C-alpha positions as CSV (number, residue, x, y, z in Angstrom):
1,M,23.6,27.6,-10.4
2,N,23.8,24.1,-12.2
3,C,22.0,21.8,-10.1
4,Q,21.8,18.2,-11.1
5,K,18.7,16.3,-10.0
6,K,19.3,13.2,-8.1
7,T,17.5,9.9,-8.8
8,S,16.1,8.5,-5.6
9,A,15.9,4.8,-5.0
10,S,12.1,4.9,-5.0
11,Q,12.2,6.1,-8.6
12,I,14.3,3.3,-9.9
13,S,12.3,0.6,-11.8
14,D,14.4,-2.3,-11.0
15,A,13.1,-3.6,-7.8
16,E,16.2,-5.7,-7.1
17,L,18.4,-2.6,-7.4
18,F,16.1,-0.7,-5.2
19,N,16.4,-3.4,-2.5
20,H,20.1,-3.5,-2.9
21,F,20.3,0.2,-2.1
22,L,18.4,-0.3,1.0
23,S,20.8,-2.9,2.2
24,L,23.6,-0.5,1.8
25,D,21.6,2.3,3.6
26,L,21.8,4.4,0.5
27,E,19.1,6.5,-1.2
28,T,20.2,7.7,-4.6
29,I,22.2,6.4,-7.6
30,D,24.8,9.3,-7.0
31,E,25.3,8.1,-3.4
32,Y,25.7,4.5,-4.6
33,R,28.4,5.5,-7.1
34,Q,30.3,7.4,-4.6
35,W,30.1,4.6,-2.1
36,C,31.3,2.2,-4.8
37,E,34.2,4.5,-5.5
38,E,35.1,5.1,-1.8
39,N,35.1,1.3,-1.2
40,R,36.9,0.2,-4.5
41,F,33.8,-1.4,-6.2
42,E,32.8,-0.9,-9.7
43,Q,30.4,1.9,-10.2
44,N,28.1,0.2,-12.8
45,L,24.5,-0.7,-11.8
46,D,24.3,-3.9,-13.7
47,K,25.7,-6.3,-11.3
48,D,25.2,-9.8,-10.6
49,H,24.0,-11.5,-7.3
50,L,27.5,-12.4,-6.2
51,Q,28.8,-8.8,-6.8
52,R,26.0,-7.4,-4.8
53,R,26.4,-9.9,-2.0
54,Q,30.1,-8.9,-1.6
55,E,29.1,-5.3,-1.3
56,Q,26.5,-6.0,1.4
57,L,29.1,-8.0,3.4
58,H,31.6,-5.2,3.1
59,H,28.9,-2.7,4.3
60,R,28.1,-4.8,7.3
61,Q,31.7,-5.3,8.4
62,S,32.2,-1.5,8.0
63,V,29.0,-0.7,10.1
64,T,30.1,-3.0,12.7
65,S,33.5,-1.4,13.0
66,T,32.1,2.2,13.6
67,R,29.7,1.1,16.5
68,L,28.1,4.3,18.2
69,H,29.9,5.3,21.2
70,I,27.6,5.8,24.2
71,D,28.6,7.0,27.6
72,P,28.1,4.0,30.0
73,L,26.9,6.2,32.9
74,E,24.4,8.0,30.6
75,K,23.1,4.8,29.3
76,Q,22.7,3.1,32.7
77,E,20.8,6.1,33.8
78,L,18.3,5.7,30.9
79,V,18.1,2.1,31.6
80,D,17.2,2.6,35.2
81,Q,14.6,5.3,34.2
82,L,12.9,3.1,31.7
83,D,13.0,0.0,33.9
84,A,11.1,1.9,36.6
85,V,8.6,3.3,33.9
86,C,7.7,-0.1,32.6
87,Y,5.5,-1.3,35.4
88,E,1.9,-2.3,35.2
89,D,0.9,-0.6,38.5
90,L,2.6,2.7,37.7
91,N,0.3,5.7,37.4
92,G,1.2,7.3,34.1
93,D,-0.3,10.6,35.1
94,T,2.6,11.2,37.5
95,L,5.2,11.1,34.7
96,V,6.4,14.6,33.7
97,D,8.9,13.6,31.0
98,P,7.0,13.3,27.6
99,F,9.4,10.6,26.5
100,H,8.9,8.5,29.8
101,R,5.1,8.9,29.6
102,Q,5.2,7.9,25.8
103,I,7.2,4.6,26.6
104,W,4.8,4.0,29.6
105,E,1.7,4.2,27.4
106,L,3.4,2.0,24.9
107,Y,4.2,-0.6,27.6
108,Y,0.8,-0.4,29.1
109,Y,-0.9,-0.9,25.7
110,C,1.4,-3.9,24.7
111,L,1.9,-5.4,28.2
112,P,0.9,-8.9,27.0
113,V,3.8,-9.0,24.4
114,I,6.6,-7.1,26.4
115,D,6.1,-9.0,29.7
116,R,5.8,-12.3,27.9
117,T,9.3,-13.3,28.9
118,A,12.1,-11.7,30.6
119,L,14.1,-11.8,27.4
120,I,11.6,-10.0,25.4
121,R,11.3,-7.2,28.1
122,R,15.0,-6.8,28.2
123,S,15.3,-6.7,24.3
124,F,12.4,-4.1,24.3
125,L,14.3,-1.9,26.7
126,E,17.6,-2.3,24.9
127,L,16.1,-1.6,21.5
128,I,14.4,1.6,22.9
129,I,17.5,2.9,24.6
130,H,19.7,2.3,21.6
131,L,17.3,4.0,19.1
132,R,17.0,6.9,21.6
133,F,20.7,7.5,21.7
134,C,20.9,7.0,17.9
135,K,18.3,9.8,17.5
136,A,16.3,7.5,15.2
137,D,12.9,9.0,14.0
138,F,10.7,6.3,15.5
139,F,9.3,8.3,18.4
140,D,6.3,10.3,17.1
141,D,2.6,9.2,16.8
142,A,2.3,9.9,13.0
143,P,1.1,7.0,10.9
144,A,4.2,5.1,9.6
145,I,2.6,4.2,6.2
146,A,0.3,7.0,5.1
147,Q,-2.1,4.7,3.1
148,L,-2.7,2.5,6.1
149,G,-3.9,5.4,8.0
150,T,-4.8,4.7,11.7
151,L,-4.8,1.0,11.4
152,P,-3.7,-0.7,14.6
153,G,0.1,-1.0,14.7
154,N,0.8,1.5,12.1
155,R,3.4,3.4,14.3
156,Y,7.1,2.7,14.5
157,L,6.8,2.5,18.3
158,E,4.2,-0.3,18.1
159,A,6.5,-2.1,15.5
160,L,9.4,-2.0,18.1
161,V,7.3,-4.1,20.4
162,L,6.9,-6.7,17.6
163,I,10.5,-6.7,16.8
164,A,11.5,-7.2,20.4
165,A,9.1,-10.0,20.5
166,E,11.2,-11.8,17.9
167,T,14.5,-11.2,19.7
168,D,15.3,-14.9,19.3
169,S,15.6,-14.4,15.5
170,W,17.8,-11.3,15.7
171,L,20.9,-12.0,13.4
172,R,23.0,-9.2,14.7
173,P,23.5,-7.0,17.9
174,I,21.2,-3.9,17.9
175,E,24.3,-2.0,19.2
176,D,25.8,-2.4,15.6
177,W,23.1,-0.5,13.8
178,R,23.0,3.3,13.2
179,P,20.4,5.4,11.1
180,R,22.3,6.5,7.9
181,M,19.3,8.0,6.2
182,S,16.9,10.9,7.0
183,D,13.6,9.3,6.0
184,P,12.0,7.4,8.9
185,R,10.7,4.6,6.5
186,R,14.2,4.2,5.2
187,Q,15.6,4.0,8.6
188,F,13.1,1.3,9.7
189,A,13.9,-0.7,6.5
190,S,17.5,-0.6,7.4
191,L,16.8,-1.7,11.0
192,L,14.7,-4.6,9.9
193,R,17.4,-5.8,7.5
194,H,20.1,-5.4,10.2
195,L,18.2,-7.5,12.6
196,F,16.4,-10.0,10.4
197,V,17.8,-10.2,6.8
198,E,20.7,-12.3,5.6
199,Y,20.2,-11.5,2.0
200,Q,17.8,-9.1,0.2
201,M,14.3,-8.3,1.2
202,P,11.4,-6.4,-0.8
203,F,10.6,-3.0,0.6
204,F,6.9,-3.8,0.5
205,F,7.4,-6.7,2.9
206,D,8.4,-4.3,5.7
207,S,4.8,-3.4,6.0
208,V,4.0,-6.5,7.9
209,W,5.7,-5.1,11.0
210,L,3.5,-2.0,10.9
211,M,0.1,-3.8,11.3
212,N,-1.6,-5.9,13.9
213,C,-4.6,-6.3,11.7
214,P,-5.5,-8.4,9.8
215,W,-4.9,-11.5,11.8
216,E,-2.6,-12.9,9.2
217,S,0.0,-10.0,9.8
218,S,1.6,-12.2,12.6
219,L,2.0,-15.1,10.2
220,W,3.4,-12.7,7.7
221,R,6.2,-11.6,10.1
222,K,7.1,-15.3,10.4
223,W,7.5,-15.3,6.6
224,Y,9.6,-12.2,6.7
225,I,12.0,-13.8,9.1
226,Y,11.9,-17.1,7.1
227,V,12.6,-15.5,3.7
228,G,15.2,-13.2,5.3
229,L,17.3,-16.1,6.1
230,G,17.4,-16.9,2.4
231,H,14.5,-19.4,2.1
232,N,12.1,-19.5,-0.7
233,I,8.7,-17.8,-0.2
234,R,7.1,-20.8,-1.9
235,Q,7.8,-22.8,1.2
236,C,5.5,-20.6,3.2
237,P,1.8,-21.3,3.6
238,L,0.6,-18.9,0.9
239,P,-3.1,-18.6,0.1
240,I,-2.4,-19.6,-3.3
241,S,0.0,-22.1,-4.9
242,F,3.0,-20.1,-6.3
243,T,5.1,-21.2,-9.3
244,K,8.7,-20.4,-9.5
245,K,7.8,-17.5,-11.8
246,M,5.1,-16.2,-9.5
247,A,7.5,-16.3,-6.5
248,H,10.0,-14.3,-8.5
249,H,7.6,-11.5,-9.4
250,F,6.4,-11.5,-5.9
251,M,9.9,-10.9,-4.6
252,H,10.2,-8.1,-7.1
253,A,7.0,-6.4,-6.5
254,P,6.9,-2.6,-6.3
255,P,7.6,-1.1,-3.0
256,D,4.3,0.6,-2.7
257,L,2.2,-2.6,-2.4
258,T,0.7,-4.3,0.5
259,M,1.1,-7.9,1.3
260,Y,-2.2,-8.8,-0.2
261,Q,-1.4,-6.8,-3.3
262,A,2.0,-8.3,-3.7
263,I,0.5,-11.8,-3.5
264,R,-1.8,-11.1,-6.4
265,W,0.9,-9.2,-8.2
266,G,3.2,-12.3,-8.2
267,E,0.3,-14.5,-9.4
268,I,-0.9,-12.2,-12.2
269,L,2.6,-11.5,-13.6
270,G,3.6,-15.1,-13.1
271,M,0.7,-16.1,-15.3
272,G,1.8,-13.8,-18.0
273,G,-0.3,-10.8,-17.2
274,D,0.8,-7.2,-17.1
275,E,1.1,-4.5,-14.4
276,D,-1.9,-2.6,-15.5
277,L,-4.1,-5.7,-15.0
278,A,-2.6,-6.3,-11.6
279,R,-3.4,-2.7,-10.7
280,E,-6.9,-3.0,-11.8
281,I,-7.2,-6.2,-9.7
282,F,-6.2,-4.2,-6.7
283,A,-9.5,-2.2,-6.9
284,T,-11.5,-5.4,-6.6
285,R,-12.5,-7.8,-3.8
286,L,-9.8,-10.3,-5.0
287,V,-7.1,-8.2,-3.4
288,E,-8.3,-9.3,0.1
289,E,-10.1,-12.5,-0.7
290,F,-8.5,-15.7,-1.3
291,L,-11.3,-18.2,-1.6
292,N,-12.4,-20.2,-4.5
293,E,-9.0,-19.7,-6.2
294,D,-9.7,-22.5,-8.9
295,F,-12.5,-20.3,-10.2
296,W,-10.7,-17.0,-9.8
297,S,-7.6,-18.3,-11.4
298,S,-9.6,-19.1,-14.5
299,V,-10.9,-15.7,-14.5
300,L,-7.5,-14.1,-14.3
301,H,-6.4,-16.4,-17.1
302,W,-9.3,-15.2,-19.2
303,F,-8.3,-11.5,-18.7
304,I,-4.8,-12.4,-19.8
305,R,-6.1,-14.0,-22.9
306,H,-7.9,-10.9,-23.8
307,P,-5.1,-8.3,-23.6
308,R,-7.2,-5.7,-25.7
309,L,-10.0,-5.6,-23.2
310,D,-10.4,-2.1,-21.8
311,R,-9.0,-2.4,-18.3
312,V,-11.8,-0.3,-16.9
313,Q,-14.1,-3.2,-17.5
314,V,-12.1,-5.5,-15.0
315,R,-13.9,-4.4,-11.9
316,P,-17.5,-4.5,-13.3
317,I,-16.8,-8.0,-14.8
318,I,-15.4,-9.3,-11.4
319,D,-18.6,-8.0,-9.6
320,Y,-20.9,-9.7,-12.2
321,L,-19.0,-13.0,-12.0
322,Y,-19.0,-12.9,-8.1
323,F,-22.8,-12.5,-8.3
324,Q,-23.3,-15.2,-10.9
325,R,-21.1,-17.7,-9.2
326,F,-21.8,-17.1,-5.6
327,G,-25.2,-15.5,-5.6
328,M,-24.1,-12.3,-4.0
329,D,-23.6,-8.7,-5.2
330,L,-21.4,-6.0,-3.5
331,G,-22.5,-6.7,-0.1
332,N,-23.8,-9.7,2.0
333,S,-27.3,-9.6,0.5
334,V,-28.3,-12.8,-1.4
335,H,-30.3,-12.0,-4.6
336,S,-30.2,-15.3,-6.4
337,M,-29.2,-18.8,-6.1
338,P,-25.4,-19.4,-6.8
339,L,-24.6,-21.0,-10.1
340,E,-21.9,-23.5,-8.9
341,K,-21.4,-24.7,-12.6
342,Y,-20.8,-21.2,-13.9
343,S,-17.3,-21.1,-15.6
344,M,-15.3,-18.9,-18.0
345,K,-15.0,-21.8,-20.5
346,G,-16.1,-20.7,-24.0
347,R,-16.9,-17.1,-23.0
348,T,-16.1,-14.5,-25.5
349,Q,-15.2,-10.8,-24.7
350,R,-18.4,-9.6,-26.6
351,S,-21.0,-12.0,-24.9
352,L,-19.5,-11.3,-21.3
353,L,-19.6,-7.5,-21.7
354,R,-23.1,-7.8,-23.0
355,Q,-24.1,-9.8,-19.9
356,V,-22.3,-7.4,-17.6
357,E,-24.0,-4.4,-19.1
358,E,-27.5,-6.1,-18.8
359,W,-26.8,-7.0,-15.1
360,H,-25.8,-3.5,-14.2
361,R,-28.8,-2.0,-15.9
362,G,-31.0,-4.2,-13.8
363,L,-29.2,-3.3,-10.6
364,A,-29.9,0.3,-11.2
365,E,-33.4,-0.1,-12.3
366,N,-34.3,-2.4,-9.3
367,D,-32.5,-0.6,-6.6
368,R,-30.5,-3.8,-5.8
369,I,-27.3,-2.2,-4.6
370,P,-27.2,-2.5,-0.8
371,F,-27.0,0.7,1.2
372,Y,-23.4,1.8,2.1
373,E,-22.2,4.9,3.6
374,W,-18.5,5.8,4.1
375,E,-16.2,8.5,5.5
376,P,-15.0,11.1,3.2
377,S,-11.4,10.5,1.9
378,R,-8.6,13.0,2.8
379,I,-8.7,14.5,-0.7
380,P,-10.2,18.0,-1.0
381,G,-12.9,18.9,-3.3
382,F,-12.5,21.6,-6.0
383,E,-14.4,24.8,-7.1
384,Y,-13.3,27.0,-10.2
385,R,-15.2,30.0,-11.7
386,E,-14.2,30.9,-15.3
387,S,-15.5,34.0,-17.0
388,A,-15.2,35.2,-20.7
389,A,-13.5,38.4,-21.7
390,D,-17.0,40.2,-21.9
391,G,-17.8,39.3,-18.3
392,Q,-21.0,38.2,-19.3
393,T,-20.6,34.5,-20.0
394,W,-19.5,32.4,-16.9
395,R,-19.1,28.9,-15.7
396,H,-18.8,27.6,-12.2
397,W,-17.2,24.1,-11.9
398,T,-17.4,21.8,-8.8
399,I,-15.9,18.4,-8.1
400,R,-17.4,16.8,-5.0
401,E,-17.2,13.3,-3.5
402,L,-20.0,10.8,-3.4
403,L,-20.3,9.1,0.0
404,T,-23.2,6.7,-0.3
405,S,-24.1,3.7,-2.4
406,H,-27.4,5.5,-3.3
407,A,-25.5,8.5,-4.6
408,L,-23.6,6.2,-6.8
409,V,-26.8,4.6,-8.1
410,A,-28.2,8.2,-8.9
411,E,-25.0,9.2,-10.5
412,G,-25.1,6.0,-12.7
413,R,-28.7,6.5,-13.7
414,E,-28.2,10.1,-14.8
415,M,-24.7,9.4,-16.5
416,K,-25.9,6.1,-17.9
417,H,-23.0,4.1,-16.7
418,C,-22.2,1.5,-14.1
419,V,-20.4,3.6,-11.4
420,A,-22.8,2.1,-8.7
421,T,-20.7,-1.1,-8.8
422,S,-17.9,0.8,-7.1
423,A,-19.7,0.9,-3.7
424,F,-17.9,-2.0,-2.4
425,S,-14.4,-0.5,-3.2
426,C,-15.5,2.9,-1.7
427,A,-16.8,1.3,1.3
428,R,-13.4,-0.3,1.9
429,G,-11.6,3.0,1.3
430,S,-9.6,1.8,-1.8
431,T,-11.5,3.9,-4.2
432,S,-13.4,7.2,-4.1
433,I,-15.9,8.5,-6.7
434,W,-16.4,12.1,-7.5
435,T,-18.8,14.0,-9.7
436,M,-17.7,17.0,-11.7
437,E,-20.7,19.5,-12.4
438,V,-20.8,22.9,-14.1
439,K,-23.2,25.7,-13.3
440,S,-23.9,28.5,-15.9
441,A,-26.8,30.8,-16.8
442,E,-28.5,27.8,-18.2
443,G,-28.6,25.9,-15.0
444,V,-26.4,23.0,-13.5
445,Q,-25.4,20.3,-15.6
446,K,-23.4,16.9,-15.0
447,A,-20.0,16.8,-16.8
448,V,-18.2,13.7,-15.7
449,T,-17.7,11.0,-13.1
450,I,-14.3,10.5,-11.7
451,E,-12.7,7.5,-10.1
452,V,-9.7,8.0,-7.8
453,N,-7.5,5.2,-6.6
454,C,-6.9,6.4,-3.0
455,D,-3.9,4.3,-2.2
456,R,-1.9,5.6,-5.2
457,K,-3.5,9.0,-5.2
458,L,-4.3,8.4,-8.9
459,I,-7.2,9.7,-11.0
460,C,-7.6,6.4,-12.9
461,Q,-10.9,6.8,-14.8
462,V,-13.2,9.8,-16.0
463,R,-16.3,9.1,-17.9
464,G,-19.2,11.2,-19.2
465,L,-22.5,10.4,-20.4
466,E,-22.7,6.9,-21.5
467,N,-19.1,6.3,-20.9
468,R,-17.8,9.0,-23.3
469,L,-14.3,10.3,-22.8
470,P,-13.8,13.7,-21.2
471,E,-13.8,16.8,-23.3
472,K,-11.0,19.4,-23.5
473,A,-12.6,21.8,-21.1
474,E,-13.2,19.0,-18.5
475,L,-9.7,17.9,-18.7
476,A,-8.5,21.3,-18.0
477,I,-10.6,21.5,-14.9
478,L,-9.4,18.0,-14.0
479,N,-5.7,19.1,-14.3
480,R,-6.3,22.2,-12.1
481,W,-7.9,19.8,-9.3
482,A,-5.1,17.3,-9.7
483,I,-2.4,19.9,-9.0
484,K,-4.4,21.4,-6.0
485,A,-5.1,18.0,-4.5
486,R,-1.7,16.5,-5.3
487,L,-3.1,13.7,-7.5
488,D,-1.6,11.9,-10.5
489,L,-3.4,11.4,-13.7
490,S,-3.5,8.0,-15.4
491,E,-1.6,7.9,-18.7
492,T,-4.8,6.5,-20.2
493,L,-6.9,9.5,-19.8
């Protein structure tokens, strides 16, 4: 059988084309070409803004003309049931129907929002009822965005409450929307664009409806609605001042980013930096901290002016600079007076790396890393036993996660590298550090230290003794682990 592999929208490098697919409720290039043929549009992918706008308008008109038919009596019955369920004094333990109990729990949990006004309450019920009849995949308790885990708000049901709260900003009736894709995240993206978006909206922006934490998320939803009407993101109160070029890169940021990351992405690429630098910055404190931006902007410019710098040095340099400028290391423990006049002016790559190395050595020797302990990642460890043909020679490989800052310090001392400075990233869950060891008849030896970007499920750095690169046998074990744990390997390994 000759099966042609389809290219999904998430695999397309052009973010604008990816967002255009979402606006048409399509998932693959093949589906898009077929849609163009059926609706008498050109099938090429390289179209200008006006051509894509015409396709979006045509799609909305066709969706409106095929409104879902719902039996009025059946709908009224569900309206009465949910109206009775959504009362504060109701004892949820008396509800037998799982769906009714689910909606009651949601109502009780989100009472301050749903009952804020009669309009919001009515819109919430209309939204739930329509999505129920549409059989939309929003009614389970699984995290909507896997990388956000169990953060408050990371369920589609909770997002529906926030959507109902903005009913004054709905651009189109909910009755005109129907799910046309199987993936819940794509269905959710389609629903948001139907209700709030006049033009195109980056896919990453949808995440602001799936979080109630941090506090900025409510502000970000206002930005979503504002940008959805066609306004410029630069007119929003961003934590940094965007140029036109930065705004352009922000609006074309990859779909897997968070809002924090997209802001840094726009800034770095707008300055002339590359995607690899932006991804490295995501593993540092700068991805969630937008203070002292004059200084950190000069740091980013320094990185951009040194494109040949090994990107694995980015995080150690930022940790060092934070300590020198603000007198703090990886935690909240003050170890020296801040050097307010410390700047990047005149600093060469060689001198800065030497200073960073000396600082790391001092931290390890003096136990100056604050104690942190964190929960294990969801990534499984690994064991593998290999034997020679004679059956006499054997090696037992293990890969295990390090879960405290003290364990990182010990690893760094033994391997003579600066993995201890990853404690901050590990504590916040963006990074996990693993040690590969090999046991043989000669005893147990350290092999390499492994860094994994948890958000991207990416093995991004592997270093042996004194930062040497992994050997062939170690890479073979690494590949076996990557396959089993469903991790990707960085192209730089």
